C-alpha positions in Angstrom: -0.7 -13.2 9.6 1.5 -13.8 6.6 2.9 -11.1 4.4 0.8 -12.2 1.5 -2.4 -12.1 3.6 -1.5 -8.7 4.9 -0.9 -7.3 1.5 -4.2 -8.7 0.1 -6.0 -7.4 3.2 -4.5 -3.9 2.7 -5.6 -3.8 -1.1 -9.3 -4.8 -0.3 -10.1 -3.3 3.0 -10.4 0.4 4.1 -7.4 1.7 6.0 -7.7 2.2 9.6 -5.8 4.1 12.3 -3.7 1.5 14.3 -4.1 3.6 17.5 -8.0 3.7 17.8 -9.2 1.7 14.8 -11.2 4.4 13.0 -11.4 4.3 9.3 -9.1 6.6 7.5 -8.9 7.4 3.8 -5.9 6.2 1.6 -5.1 9.8 1.0 -4.9 10.4 4.7 -2.5 7.5 4.9 -0.4 8.7 2.1 -0.1 12.2 3.6 0.3 11.5 7.3 1.4 7.8 7.4 4.8 6.2 7.4 6.6 4.7 4.5 4.2 1.7 4.5 1.2 4.2 4.6 0.3 3.1 8.2 -1.0 5.7 10.6 -0.8 5.5 14.4 -3.0 8.5 15.0 -6.0 10.2 13.1 -8.4 13.1 13.5 -10.4 11.1 16.1 -7.5 10.4 18.5 -4.8 12.9 17.7 -4.8 16.7 17.4 -4.2 18.4 14.0 -1.2 20.0 15.4 0.4 16.7 16.4 -0.5 15.3 13.1 1.3 17.8 11.2 4.4 17.2 13.4 4.5 13.6 12.5 2.6 11.9 15.4 0.8 9.6 13.0 3.9 7.9 11.9 5.2 6.5 15.1 3.9 3.7 17.3 
C-alpha cells in the first residue's frame, strides 16, 4: 500500500488495534498510541496496567 493510500484510509476509516484488530477511538490512539497514533494493544488484548506503561506504542 502506498503512502497516499494509507493516509486516505486513515482519514476515512475507524482506527484499529494493530495487535488484535479491534476498533479503537481516535482519542484512544492519541493517548496510548505512538507518534503516528498507531496502537499495538488495546483494552481487548492488553491490560490497563500495561497500556499505562506504554505497551500500546510498541510492536
